[in-house]
C-alpha positions in Angstrom: -22.7 0.8 -15.5 -19.2 0.1 -16.9 -17.0 -2.8 -16.3 -14.7 -0.9 -14.1 -17.7 -0.5 -11.8 -17.5 -4.1 -10.8 -15.3 -5.7 -8.4 -12.2 -7.7 -9.9 -13.7 -10.9 -8.5 -17.3 -10.0 -10.4 -15.5 -9.2 -13.4 -13.3 -12.4 -13.2 -16.7 -14.3 -13.1 -18.2 -12.5 -15.9 -14.8 -13.1 -18.2 -14.9 -17.0 -17.0 -18.5 -17.1 -18.2 -17.8 -15.8 -21.4 -20.1 -12.8 -20.9 -17.0 -10.4 -21.5 -13.8 -10.9 -23.2 -10.6 -9.9 -21.8 -9.9 -7.6 -24.4 -13.1 -5.7 -23.5 -12.2 -5.5 -20.1 -8.7 -4.0 -20.7 -10.0 -1.6 -23.4 -12.6 -0.5 -21.1 -10.1 0.3 -18.4 -7.9 1.9 -20.9 -10.9 4.0 -22.0 -11.6 5.1 -18.2 -7.7 6.0 -18.2 -7.8 8.2 -21.3 -11.0 10.2 -19.8 -9.8 10.9 -16.5 -6.1 10.7 -16.1 -5.4 14.2 -17.0 -7.5 15.4 -13.9 -6.1 12.9 -11.4 -2.5 11.9 -12.4 -2.7 8.3 -10.9 -0.3 6.6 -13.4 3.3 7.4 -14.3 3.5 4.9 -17.3 0.4 3.6 -19.4 1.4 0.4 -21.2 0.9 0.8 -25.1 -2.5 -0.2 -26.4 -1.1 -2.5 -28.7 0.9 -4.4 -26.1 -2.2 -4.4 -23.7 -4.3 -6.1 -26.7 -1.6 -8.4 -27.2 -1.6 -9.6 -23.6 -5.2 -9.8 -23.5 -5.4 -12.1 -26.5 -2.8 -14.3 -25.1 -4.9 -14.7 -21.7 -8.1 -15.1 -23.5 -6.5 -18.1 -25.3 -5.4 -19.5 -22.1 -8.6 -19.2 -20.3 -10.5 -20.6 -23.3 -7.8 -23.7 -23.2 -8.7 -24.2 -19.4 -5.2 -23.5 -18.7 -6.2 -20.3 -16.3 -8.2 -20.9 -13.4 -7.3 -18.1 -11.1 -10.6 -15.9 -10.3 -8.4 -12.9 -11.5 -7.7 -14.1 -14.8 -8.2 -11.5 -17.5 -8.6 -8.7 -15.0 -7.0 -5.3 -15.8 -4.6 -4.3 -12.6 -2.4 -1.4 -12.2 1.2 -1.7 -10.3 2.8 0.8 -8.0 5.9 2.3 -9.8 8.3 0.8 -7.3 8.0 -2.6 -8.3 10.1 -3.7 -11.2 8.3 -4.8 -14.5 10.6 -6.2 -17.3 11.0 -3.7 -20.0 8.5 -1.6 -18.5 9.7 2.0 -17.0 10.0 1.9 -13.3 10.9 5.4 -11.8 9.8 5.3 -8.2 8.6 8.3 -9.1 11.9 10.0 -8.9 14.0 11.8 -11.6 17.0 9.5 -10.5 15.3 6.6 -12.0 13.3 8.4 -14.9 15.1 6.1 -17.4 15.2 2.9 -15.9 13.9 -0.2 -17.4 14.5 -3.5 -15.3 15.6 -6.3 -16.8 13.4 -8.6 -14.5 9.9 -8.7 -13.0 9.1 -8.5 -9.1 8.1 -11.7 -7.9 4.5 -10.5 -6.4 4.1 -9.2 -10.3 5.0 -12.4 -11.5 2.7 -14.1 -9.6 -0.2 -12.3 -10.8 0.9 -12.6 -14.3 0.8 -16.4 -13.9 -2.7 -15.9 -12.8 -3.6 -14.0 -16.0 -3.7 -10.5 -14.9 -3.3 -7.9 -17.5 -1.3 -4.8 -16.5 -2.4 -1.5 -17.7 0.4 0.8 -16.3 2.4 2.1 -13.3 1.1 4.2 -10.6 2.2 7.3 -9.2 3.6 7.7 -5.9 5.6 9.6 -3.2 9.2 9.7 -4.3 11.1 6.2 -3.2 7.8 6.1 -1.1 8.7 8.5 1.3 5.7 10.7 2.3 1.9 10.4 3.2 0.3 12.6 0.3 1.9 11.5 -3.3 3.0 15.2 -3.5 6.7 14.4 -3.4 6.4 12.9 -6.8 8.8 14.0 -9.6 5.7 13.5 -12.0 3.6 16.0 -10.0 1.0 15.2 -7.5 -1.8 12.5 -7.6 -5.4 14.2 -6.8 -8.1 12.6 -4.7 -10.9 11.4 -7.0 -13.5 12.2 -4.4 -12.2 15.9 -4.1 -9.3 17.0 -6.6 -8.3 19.8 -4.2 -7.4 17.2 -1.7 -4.5 14.7 -1.6 -5.0 10.8 -2.2 -2.6 9.7 0.7 0.4 8.3 0.2 2.8 6.8 -0.7 0.6 4.5 -2.6 -1.7 7.3 -3.7 -1.6 6.6 -7.4 -2.8 2.8 -6.8 -5.4 3.9 -4.5 -6.7 6.9 -6.7 -6.8 4.7 -9.8 -9.0 2.3 -7.9 -11.3 4.9 -6.6 -11.5 6.6 -10.0 -12.1 3.2 -11.7 -9.0 3.6 -13.8 -8.2 -0.2 -13.1 -9.9 -3.0 -11.2 -7.7 -3.2 -8.6 -4.0 -2.4 -8.0 -0.9 -3.4 -5.9 0.7 -1.1 -3.6 3.6 -1.4 -0.8 3.5 -0.5 2.7 6.2 0.9 4.9 4.3 2.9 7.5 0.9 2.8 6.5 1.4 3.5 2.8 -1.3 1.0 1.7 -3.7 1.7 4.9 -3.8 5.4 4.8 -4.2 6.4 1.4 -6.9 3.6 1.0 -8.8 5.5 3.9 -8.7 8.9 2.2 -9.9 7.2 -1.3 -12.5 5.3 0.1 -11.1 1.9 -1.1 -10.1 -1.2 0.8 -6.4 -2.0 1.4 -4.5 -4.7 3.0 -1.1 -4.9 4.3 0.0 -8.5 4.9 2.3 -10.3 7.4 5.9 -9.2 6.9 7.3 -12.0 4.8 4.0 -13.3 3.3 4.5 -11.6 -0.1 7.9 -11.6 -1.7 9.9 -8.3 -1.8 11.9 -9.6 -4.6 12.1 -6.8 -7.4 10.3 -4.4 -4.8 12.8 -1.2 -4.9 13.6 -1.0 -1.4 12.9 1.7 1.2 13.0 0.4 4.6 13.8 -3.3 4.1 12.6 -4.6 7.5 9.4 -2.8 7.2 8.2 -2.9 3.2 5.5 -5.4 2.5 3.5 -5.6 -0.9 -0.4 -5.8 -0.8 -3.7 -5.4 -2.6 -6.0 -2.3 -2.9 -9.3 -3.2 -4.3 -13.0 -2.3 -4.2 -13.6 -4.6 -1.3 -12.7 -7.2 1.3 -13.4 -10.1 -1.2 -11.1 -8.7 -3.7 -8.2 -8.2 -1.1 -8.3 -11.7 0.0 -8.6 -13.2 -3.8 -5.8 -11.0 -4.8 -3.5 -11.7 -1.6 -4.0 -15.3 -2.4 -2.6 -14.9 -5.8 0.4 -12.7 -4.9 1.6 -14.5 -1.5 4.2 -17.2 -2.0 7.6 -18.2 -0.5 10.4 -17.0 -2.4 14.0 -18.2 -2.0 15.1 -15.1 -3.7 14.0 -12.9 -1.1 15.7 -13.9 2.4 12.8 -12.2 4.5 10.3 -14.5 2.8 8.3 -16.8 5.2 7.1 -20.4 4.4 3.6 -20.4 5.5 1.5 -23.6 6.1 -1.5 -22.0 4.3 -2.1 -19.4 1.6 -5.9 -19.9 1.8 -7.5 -16.5 2.4 -10.9 -16.5 0.5 -12.1 -19.1 3.3 -12.2 -16.3 5.9 -15.0 -14.4 3.7 -17.7 -15.4 6.3 -20.4 -13.0 7.6 -19.9 -14.4 11.2 -18.0 -12.5 13.9 -20.1 -14.2 16.9 -17.8 -14.1 20.1 -14.8 -12.6 18.1 -12.9 -10.4 20.6 -12.1 -6.8 19.3 -9.8 -4.3 21.2 -9.9 -0.7 20.6 -6.7 1.1 22.1 -7.7 4.1 24.2 -4.5 5.7 23.0 -6.1 5.6 19.6 -9.0 7.8 20.7 -7.3 10.9 22.2 -6.0 14.0 21.2 -5.4 14.7 17.7 -8.1 12.5 16.6 -10.8 14.3 14.3 -14.1 13.9 15.9 -16.1 12.9 12.9 -13.3 10.2 12.4 -13.7 9.0 15.8 -17.0 8.7 15.5 -17.4 6.8 12.2 -14.8 4.3 13.7 -16.5 3.9 17.0 -19.9 3.3 14.9 -18.0 0.6 12.9 -17.0 -0.9 16.1 -20.8 -0.9 17.5 -21.9 -2.5 14.0 -19.6 -5.4 14.7 -20.9 -5.6 18.6 -24.2 -5.8 17.1 -23.4 -8.7 15.2 -22.1 -10.7 18.3 -18.4 -9.4 18.4 -17.3 -8.5 21.9 -15.8 -5.0 21.8 -13.8 -3.5 24.7 -11.3 -0.8 25.1 -7.6 -1.2 26.5 -4.4 0.6 26.8 -1.7 0.0 24.0 1.3 1.0 25.7 4.1 2.7 23.7 2.2 4.3 21.1 3.9 7.8 21.5 7.2 6.2 21.0 6.3 4.5 17.4 6.7 7.6 15.4 10.3 8.4 16.4 11.4 4.6 16.3 9.7 4.2 13.1 11.3 7.3 11.4 15.0 6.6 12.9 14.7 2.9 11.5 13.3 3.7 8.1 15.7 6.5 7.5 18.7 4.6 8.4 17.5 1.9 6.2 16.7 4.3 3.4 20.2 6.1 3.6 21.5 2.4 3.2 19.5 1.2 0.4 19.3 4.5 -1.6 23.3 4.5 -1.8 23.0 2.1 -4.7 21.5 5.3 -6.7 24.8 6.9 -7.9 24.6 7.5 -11.6 27.1 4.5 -12.0 25.1 1.6 -13.1 21.7 2.8 -14.1 19.3 5.6 -14.0 20.2 9.3 -14.3 23.6 10.5 -14.4 24.6 14.3 -14.1 25.7 15.6 -17.6 28.8 17.7 -16.3 31.1 16.7 -13.6 34.8 16.4 -12.6 35.9 13.0 -11.2 34.0 10.2 -9.9 33.0 11.8 -6.4 31.8 14.9 -7.9 29.8 12.8 -10.4 28.3 11.0 -7.3 27.5 14.2 -5.6 25.8 16.2 -8.3 24.1 13.1 -9.7 22.4 12.4 -6.2 21.7 16.2 -5.7 20.2 16.6 -9.0 18.4 13.5 -9.0 16.8 13.2 -5.6 13.9 15.3 -4.3 13.8 17.1 -0.9 11.8 14.7 1.4 14.2 11.8 0.0 17.1 13.9 0.8 15.6 14.8 4.2 15.4 11.1 5.1 18.9 10.2 3.7 20.5 12.7 5.8 18.6 11.7 9.0 19.4 8.2 8.3 23.1 8.9 7.7 23.2 11.1 11.0 21.5 8.1 12.9 23.9 5.6 11.6 27.1 7.7 12.3 29.7 6.8 15.0 28.8 8.4 18.3 25.0 8.4 17.4 24.2 4.8 16.6 23.8 3.8 20.1 22.1 6.7 21.0 19.3 6.7 18.2 19.6 3.6 15.9 20.1 1.0 18.8 17.5 2.6 21.1 14.8 2.8 18.1 15.6 -1.1 17.7 14.9 -1.8 21.3 11.8 0.4 21.3 10.7 -1.8 18.4 10.9 -4.8 20.0 9.1 -3.2 23.2 6.1 -2.3 20.7 6.0 -5.8 19.3 5.9 -7.0 22.9 2.9 -4.7 23.7 1.1 -6.1 20.8 1.8 -9.8 21.9 0.4 -9.1 24.9 -3.0 -7.4 23.4 -3.3 -10.3 20.9 -3.3 -12.7 24.2 -6.6 -11.2 24.8 -8.1 -10.1 21.5 -8.6 -11.5 17.9 -8.5 -8.2 16.1 -7.5 -4.4 17.2 -9.9 -1.9 15.6 -8.9 1.9 15.3 -8.8 4.8 12.9 -6.3 4.4 9.7 -5.5 8.1 10.0 -6.4 11.1 12.3 -8.2 13.2 10.0 -9.9 12.6 6.6 -7.7 13.6 3.3 -6.0 17.1 3.8 -5.9 19.8 0.9 -3.0 19.6 -1.7 0.0 22.0 -0.3 -1.1 21.5 3.2 1.3 18.8 4.4 4.5 19.8 2.6 5.0 22.8 4.2 5.2 21.2 7.5 6.8 17.7 7.2 6.7 17.0 11.1 3.0 17.2 11.0 2.9 14.8 7.9 4.9 12.5 10.0 2.7 12.8 12.6 -0.4 11.4 10.4 1.3 8.0 10.7 0.6 7.5 14.1 -1.9 4.8 13.8 -0.4 2.8 11.0 3.3 2.7 11.7 3.5 0.5 14.7 2.0 -2.3 12.6 5.1 -2.2 10.5 7.4 -2.2 13.3 5.7 -5.4 14.6 5.6 -7.0 11.2 1.7 -7.5 11.5 -1.2 -7.7 9.1 -3.6 -4.5 8.8 -6.3 -3.8 6.7 -8.5 -0.6 6.1 -12.1 -1.0 5.1 -14.2 2.2 4.2 -16.8 3.2 7.3 -18.5 6.5 6.2 -17.6 10.0 5.0 -17.1 13.4 6.9 -19.2 16.6 6.5 -17.1 17.4 3.5 -17.9 14.3 1.7 -14.4 12.8 2.1 -13.9 9.2 3.0 -13.1 7.7 6.3 -11.6 4.2 6.8 -11.6 2.0 9.9 -8.3 -0.1 10.5 -8.2 -3.5 11.7 -5.1 -5.2 13.0 -4.5 -8.8 13.5 -1.7 -10.7 15.0 1.1 -12.3 12.9 -0.3 -14.6 10.1 -3.9 -14.0 11.1 -5.0 -12.3 8.1 -8.1 -14.4 8.0 -9.3 -12.8 11.5 -9.0 -9.2 9.9 -10.7 -10.5 6.5 -13.7 -12.1 8.5 -14.2 -9.1 10.7 -13.6 -6.6 7.6 -16.1 -8.8 5.3 -18.7 -8.9 8.4 -18.5 -5.2 8.9 -18.9 -4.6 4.9 -22.2 -6.5 5.0 -23.6 -4.3 7.6 -23.0 -1.4 5.2 -24.6 -3.3 2.0 
């Protein structure tokens, strides 16, 4: 058993107990990457060995001096390639940022560095986080470690595949409409999207600013709680950051759900849901019921409006956010052009991929005069109604349980041919982002093809501890 077979918390304990050095852990991870990376393509950039060794030695000194007390001190991590890392290539898996080295580090990543994390590299993703399969990347698709003929999900597919393939101890992903929870389900790992505003978005290259949230991808619920404790903080540099009274998530790791009320939306179990996924999710609910939770089905209204509302809002915000990539200040610039406007046009048409262009055009359309009221304002009103529907549900339930995706991981190439089908695959995850809620995916079985299935647990705003508790208790039933 290698060091990358251990959970992040277990490896952290071994480092603290001096059973393993920080350098040994980092080199073990690097060895796994070298061995497997050609097959999985989970990374865009890998930090040079010399820099990793230097960082590992620094962290080891701080641990030995008793300066680093975090359970993650010395544990190697991978970072999704849309989080800025000072001096290290940050591309968003796009040609337009293929030469971009930021001058600062994202706050969430800085928090990990303060905790003593050793960064191995930046993981592959759908270009600018637009996609659900990690196939829209300029650097080629990531493959699912369970079966390389299948996608890992997206947009945080590289992070989830790296954790599943044991190419790191844990990773950071970002979630705009399910981009942590859906690939976690496809790759058989645990992923948590915190309440909007819990983790600073400073240094996260924006896709949909009102929806994006950074979160952990790990081997189990304990790791997710430990990592969230390390990265969550109030940040004055992020106007959407929320000052929370409590950042203690590990106290929720108790194997007790007696009396916890869990609701399953009937709308989530209807047509389009694969039978094997449905059975696995319902058996997860049954396992929690046997532990003393009260499980019942209920009607969560407005589910069918979530997808159109989400794609209108996300595309509108994307078209605005991506206007800054114009070839002037940083990133790629076209070589031959006549005048400024021609340079903008050629740079953007050469630098962006098809999916990004599709969403920019859709966003520009819904924001244009004459269509703004008909689409964008209507989507915002729908978003408010979806939040109200969840508020009503959480008046009766502690946790909402359902699938993370309607199927297991599709084959490579299947989704790209039909973008609408890919968009519909987000049905169970996007309303969580529209309402700003926390959600977590925990593995709950495999289908007849041997591909993983994840169960999604959704909590009310700032109630991460309830989903952590339910997830932890469920994990215990699976040994």
